[in-house]
N, C-alpha and C positions, 0 to 999 in steps of 0.2 A: 280431221285429225282426231285420233282416238283420245279419250280421257284417260287419266292415270291417277292412281291413289298415292297417298303419302305414308302408307304403312311400311312395315318391314323394319330393318335395323336402324333406319334413320328417323323413325317416328318420334323418338325422344328428342332428337335435335329439332325436328319440326315444331314440337310443342314448346320448347325453350325459345325458338326463334319467334314464333307468333306471340307468345306471352311477353317477351321482351319488347316487341314492337308496340303492342297494346299498352304496356306499362310506360314506355317512353312518351306515347301520345298523351296519356293521362297525366303524367308528371309535368310535361310541357304546359298543359292546360292549367294545372294547379299553380305552378310557379308564376305563370304569366298573370293569372287571376289575382293571386296574392300581391303581386307587384302593383297591379291596378288599384286594389283596395288600399295599399299602403300610400299611394300617391293621392288618391281621392280623399281618404279620411285622415291623411297626415299621421299615419301610425308607422312604427318601426323606423322612425327617423324620416318618414316621407318617401322611402325608397328601399327596396331589397337590393342591396349593392351587387350581390352576385347573381341576380336573377337573369340578366341579359346574357352573361357569359355561360351560365348553366344551360339556358335555353339553346344557345348556339351549339354547345357540345351535344345536347340531346337531339337537336335537329340533324346534326352531322351523323350521329349513330342511326337515326331513323332512315336517312337517305341511303347510307352505305349498306345497312342490313336490308333495306327495302329492295336494293338492286338484286341481291341473290334470291330474296323472297319472290320477286316478280319473275325470275327465271323459273322457279318452282311452279308458280301459278300460270305460266305462259302469258304473263300480263304485258310483256314488252311488245311494242308494235314492230311490224316488219312489212316490207314491200314484197308481195308474193305474186306479182303479175307473171313473172317467168316461171315460178314454181308451179302455178296452177295449170299451165299448159303442158307440163311435162308428165310422162308416164310415171307410175309408182316407183319404178326402179331409178329413174332420173331424179325424182323428188328425194329419194333416200340418199343418193350420192350427194346432191346439193346440201341436204341436211347434215351429212357427215363432214363435208368440207367446211360448212359454217361453224359447226360445233368444234371441229379441230382448231380452227382459227381462234375461237373463244377460249379453248383450253390453253393454248399457247399464251394468249393474252393474260389469262388468269394466273398462270404460273409466273409470268413476268411481274404481274401486279403483286402477287404474294411475296416474292422476293423483295421487291422495293418497299412494300408496307412493313414487312418484318425488319428489314435493315434500318428503316427510319425509327421504328418503335423500340428496337432492341437496346439502343444506347440509353434510352430513358428507363429501361428495366434493368440496367447494369448487366446486360447480356451482350455477347459478341455478335456483331452483324456478320453476314456471310460475305465471303470473298468471291470474286468473279464479276464481270461486267454485266452479263445477261443472265447466266444461270449460276447457281451456287457451286463453288469449287472447294469449299471448306469454310472455316470461320476465321474472322480477323480478330485475334485476341489482343492486338495492339490498339484497337479503337478506344478512344477516350470515353469513359462513362459520363452520362449526362443525367444520372438518376436524381440529382439534386435540383433539377429544373422544376419550377412550380408554375401553376396557372396564375392569372392576374388577380382574380377576385374570389373564386369559390374557396371557402375555408376547408381545412383538413377535416375529414370525417373520422369520428372516434374509432369506428370499427376497421379503419384502414391503417391505424397506427403501427400494425405489425410490419408495414413496408419500411418503416424507419430503420428497423434492425435488419430487415431482409435485403434491402438494396441501397440504403442511404448511410450505412456504417454507423448507425446509432444516432445520427443527427436528426433533430425534430423538423417536421414540416410545419410551416405556418399556413400555407395554402395547399390545395390539393396537388399532388405531384402529377406531372404531365403523363407519366406512364399509365395513369388510370383512364383518362378520356381518350388517349391515343390508342388504347388497346383495341378499339373497334377497327383499326386499319388492318392488322393481320387477321383478325377474327372474320371480318366481312370478306376479305380476299379469299380466305380458306373456304368459307361458305359458298362463295361464288364458284370456286373450283369444284366443290362437291356438287353443286346444282348442275353445272355444265357436264360433269361426269355422268350424273344420273340421266341427263337429257340424251347424252351420247348412247347410253345403253338402251334407252327407250327407242331411239331411232334405229339402232342395230336390230332390236327384236321386233320391230314393226308396229309398236304401239303408238308411235308418233312419227309424222312424216315431215315435220319442219321444226326449226328451232324456236321460233317465236310465232305468236298468234298473228293471224292476218288482220288487215284493216276491216275486212268484211265481217269477221267474227266479232270484233270489238264494236262495230256499228250495230250488229244484231244484239249484243249485250246491252248497249246503251238504249236501243229501242225497247227491248224487253223491260228494262228498269223504268223507262218512261211510262210504258203501259201499266205496269204494276202500280206506279205512283198515281196515275189517273184513276185506276180502279179503287185505290184506297180513298181518294177524295170522294168518289161517288158513294 
């Protein structure tokens, strides 16, 4: 399977994606560590009340963004016993069938994610059961919904006038943490589209990495670790 770069017009998106994933990992570590200190030394009331909820939200962002990132890096596992015995033309056909199914799934996921998030953003969800047929402007806004523990962040107070009709938020509005739903679905659609073009132009012959490739990567990592110990 040929390697591929991440340059081109999506390079900026790639940078944001990788930076956000790294920032989420760092923030989760800091919040969890602060909560441990608070309990051990009995500071900040012995507990950071919003730490657990914030960590859960960040973990959700990490997982959902990581799904599209893994597609970009060919990090998802796949069973390729049948693909390996096929000629190049057959592998290309199988790759296109697989990526077509993933594109349909991504479109359905994007619609569902947007419809779920839209009401929290005071936006109309789409109409249609499977694919968008328009917008449902009769849907009831749920922009006043808040999370349980995470306090409102000062730099997000503009949301009060933008989507909550001037009413103040005591806690973080759900529109903020749930934004990852349509965002991750859109990124997943983008990554599968990129994979489809790579399969079409012959720079990639399958949608996901094989078990053999991943085992080789693991073995190489183990060898490097042994060399560093020596």
